[in-house]
C-alpha positions in Angstrom: 91.3 141.6 156.2 89.6 139.0 154.0 90.4 141.0 150.8 94.1 141.1 151.8 94.1 137.4 152.6 92.5 136.5 149.3 95.0 138.7 147.4 97.9 137.0 149.2 96.5 133.5 148.5 96.1 134.5 144.8 99.8 135.7 144.8 100.9 132.4 146.4 98.9 130.4 143.9 100.4 132.3 140.9 103.9 131.8 142.3 103.4 128.1 142.9 102.0 127.7 139.4 105.0 129.5 137.8 107.4 127.5 139.9 105.6 124.2 139.0 105.7 125.1 135.3 109.4 126.0 135.4 110.2 122.9 137.4 108.2 120.7 135.1 109.9 122.2 132.0 113.3 121.7 133.6 112.7 118.1 134.6 111.0 117.1 131.4 114.1 118.0 129.4 112.1 119.0 126.3 112.9 122.2 124.5 110.3 124.5 122.9 112.8 125.7 120.3 114.8 122.9 118.7 118.2 123.7 117.3 118.4 124.0 113.5 120.0 121.2 111.5 122.2 123.8 109.8 123.3 127.2 110.9 121.0 130.1 110.1 122.6 133.1 108.5 121.9 136.7 109.6 122.3 139.9 107.9 124.3 142.4 109.9 125.7 142.0 113.4 123.9 140.8 116.5 123.3 143.4 119.2 125.5 143.1 122.2 123.6 141.9 125.2 124.2 143.9 128.4 124.6 141.1 130.9 125.0 143.5 133.8 121.7 145.1 133.1 120.0 141.7 132.7 121.5 140.6 136.0 120.3 143.8 137.7 116.8 143.3 136.3 116.7 139.7 137.5 117.9 140.7 140.9 115.2 143.3 141.2 112.5 140.8 140.2 113.9 138.3 142.7 113.7 140.9 145.5 110.1 141.7 144.6 109.2 138.0 144.6 110.9 137.5 148.0 109.0 140.5 149.4 105.7 139.1 148.2 106.5 135.7 149.6 107.4 137.3 153.0 104.2 139.3 153.0 102.2 136.1 152.1 103.8 134.2 155.0 103.1 137.0 157.4 99.4 137.2 156.4 99.0 133.4 156.6 100.7 133.3 160.0 98.3 136.1 161.3 95.3 134.2 159.9 96.5 131.0 161.5 96.8 132.8 164.9 93.3 134.3 164.6 91.9 130.9 163.7 93.7 129.3 166.7 92.3 131.9 169.1 88.8 131.7 167.8 88.9 127.9 168.1 90.1 128.1 171.7 87.2 130.5 172.5 84.7 128.3 170.7 85.8 125.3 172.7 85.7 127.2 176.0 82.3 127.1 177.7 82.8 130.4 179.5 83.5 132.5 176.4 80.9 133.3 173.8 83.2 133.4 170.7 80.6 134.8 168.4 80.5 138.1 170.2 84.2 138.6 170.1 86.1 139.8 167.1 89.7 138.7 166.8 92.2 140.4 164.5 95.9 139.8 164.2 98.6 141.9 162.7 102.3 140.8 162.9 101.5 138.7 166.0 99.6 141.5 167.8 96.1 140.4 168.6 93.2 142.8 169.1 90.0 141.6 170.8 86.9 143.7 170.3 83.2 143.1 171.1 80.9 142.8 174.0 81.0 140.2 176.7 78.6 139.3 179.5 81.0 139.4 182.4 84.4 140.4 183.6 85.3 136.7 184.0 84.5 136.1 180.3 86.6 139.1 179.3 89.6 137.9 181.4 89.3 134.3 180.0 89.2 135.6 176.4 92.3 137.7 177.0 94.0 134.8 178.7 93.2 132.4 175.8 94.7 134.9 173.3 97.8 135.5 175.4 98.7 131.9 175.9 98.5 131.1 172.1 101.9 130.4 170.7 103.1 133.1 168.3 101.1 136.0 169.9 103.4 138.8 170.9 100.8 141.0 172.6 97.1 141.3 173.1 95.1 144.6 172.9 91.9 144.3 174.9 89.0 146.4 173.6 86.3 144.2 175.0 83.3 145.8 176.7 81.4 144.2 179.6 77.6 144.6 179.5 
């Protein structure tokens, strides 16, 4: 879970850095290659650029970036839900949050661990269920 979160955060950082570079380059108005003062002659003919192929390659890259961004959003949303639930449990005096493991995948929360009483188990499940964004809760808590 942590490895996937770190990988997603790294992908988001790279995408933001590339976007910032391109935006800065665009807004700055400078050009890396300046036009020549006079035309440059070439020997032979220039190869014909296949614009359809270039467009298809650009579309494929765009789809991969969008899929990566969607995956990053999903992982960050799941991490946020996990953090909210753990915070609620930590603030509740009847639940020992350290003994309960919370994992989230696409809005589905799984609670595992050992609790001291049935009341503590029910309260932990209730806190998870009432968290906005949670679609369902899988209760794998054991009572001592």
